[in-house]
C-alpha positions in Angstrom: 12.1 25.6 8.8 8.8 27.4 8.5 5.6 25.9 9.8 3.9 26.9 6.6 3.6 24.3 3.9 6.1 24.4 1.2 4.5 24.1 -2.2 7.5 22.2 -3.5 7.4 19.9 -0.5 7.2 16.1 -1.5 4.4 15.4 0.6 2.3 17.9 -1.5 3.6 16.5 -4.9 0.6 15.6 -7.1 1.7 12.0 -7.0 2.0 12.0 -3.3 -1.7 13.4 -3.1 -2.7 10.6 -5.4 -1.3 7.8 -3.4 -2.5 9.3 -0.1 -6.1 9.6 -1.7 -5.9 6.0 -2.7 -4.6 4.7 0.6 -7.2 6.8 2.5 -9.9 5.2 0.1 -8.5 1.6 0.6 -8.6 2.2 4.5 -12.4 3.4 4.2 -13.2 0.5 1.8 -13.9 2.8 -1.1 -12.5 0.4 -3.7 -14.0 2.5 -6.7 -11.5 5.3 -6.0 -8.8 3.0 -5.6 -9.4 1.4 -9.0 -9.6 4.9 -10.5 -5.9 5.3 -9.2 -4.5 2.0 -10.5 -3.8 1.0 -13.8 -5.4 -2.1 -15.3 -2.0 -3.8 -16.0 -0.7 -2.8 -12.4 2.1 -5.2 -11.3 2.8 -5.6 -7.7 5.9 -7.0 -6.2 5.6 -8.0 -2.4 8.4 -8.8 0.1 8.8 -10.9 3.3 9.1 -14.7 4.2 5.3 -15.3 4.1 3.1 -17.0 1.4 2.5 -13.6 -0.2 6.0 -13.0 -1.5 5.5 -12.8 -5.1 4.5 -10.6 -8.1 0.8 -9.9 -8.9 -0.1 -9.1 -12.6 -2.9 -6.7 -13.2 -5.1 -4.9 -10.9 -7.7 -7.8 -10.4 -4.8 -9.9 -9.2 -3.9 -7.2 -6.9 -7.4 -7.1 -5.4 -7.3 -11.0 -5.1 -4.3 -10.6 -3.0 -6.0 -7.9 -0.7 -9.1 -10.2 -0.5 -6.8 -13.1 0.7 -5.4 -10.9 3.4 -8.9 -9.9 4.6 -10.1 -13.5 4.6 -6.9 -14.9 6.4 -7.3 -12.2 9.2 -11.0 -12.3 9.5 -11.0 -8.7 8.4 -8.7 -7.5 11.1 -6.0 -6.5 8.4 -5.3 -2.9 9.1 -2.9 0.0 7.9 -2.0 3.4 9.5 -0.7 5.8 7.0 2.8 7.5 8.7 3.7 9.6 5.6 3.4 9.8 2.0 6.0 11.5 -0.2 6.2 12.0 -4.1 8.1 13.0 -7.0 7.5 13.2 -10.9 7.6 9.5 -11.2 7.0 8.0 -8.0 5.2 8.2 -4.5 6.3 6.2 -1.3 3.5 5.5 1.5 5.0 4.5 4.8 2.7 2.6 6.7 2.2 0.5 10.0 0.3 -2.8 9.3 -1.6 -4.5 12.0 -3.5 -7.9 11.9 -4.8 -10.7 14.0 -5.2 -14.5 12.9 -5.6 -17.7 15.0 -5.1 -15.9 18.3 -1.9 -14.2 17.4 -1.2 -10.6 16.2 1.3 -9.1 14.2 2.6 -5.5 13.6 5.2 -4.3 11.0 6.3 -1.3 9.0 6.0 -1.3 5.2 7.3 1.0 2.7 5.0 1.1 -0.5 6.7 2.3 -3.6 4.4 3.2 -6.4 5.4 4.2 -10.0 3.0 6.7 -11.2 2.3 7.3 -15.0 -0.6 9.8 -16.1 -1.9 10.0 -12.6 -2.2 6.0 -12.2 -0.1 3.6 -10.2 1.5 1.1 -12.8 3.8 -0.7 -10.5 4.3 -1.2 -7.0 6.9 -2.6 -4.6 5.7 -3.3 -1.0 8.7 -3.6 1.2 7.8 -5.2 4.7 10.0 -4.7 7.7 10.4 -8.5 8.7 6.7 -9.5 9.3 6.5 -12.8 11.4 6.3 -15.4 8.6 4.7 -18.0 11.1 1.8 -15.5 11.3 0.8 -16.2 7.7 1.3 -20.0 7.6 
């Protein structure tokens, strides 16, 4: 395999580039950029055993979910991007999640699958690697 980047590489697909841009903006707190990349009627499905395992209808509901995470963790909720890959219809961000709450810490992996249409995420599935359900309760 060559050390040069292959332009057909799924990591350089336009949808992967968009999702990486959105994830990086989220990590910087640049909500305006994130909003540009999410459809108004975005639907987000979350997994896990905690109180957030549900479906969020609309971009505003999704931002409410993010606000709950920030509030419950006193702003310690963080993600580290491991990789982002894309295709014509989807992009997948592989991330490591870390947070602290009530003197406890949690760390888990998440695969965030985004359906992308006309350059905006219209639906997403956050598939979490067994986060500690007691952490969120």
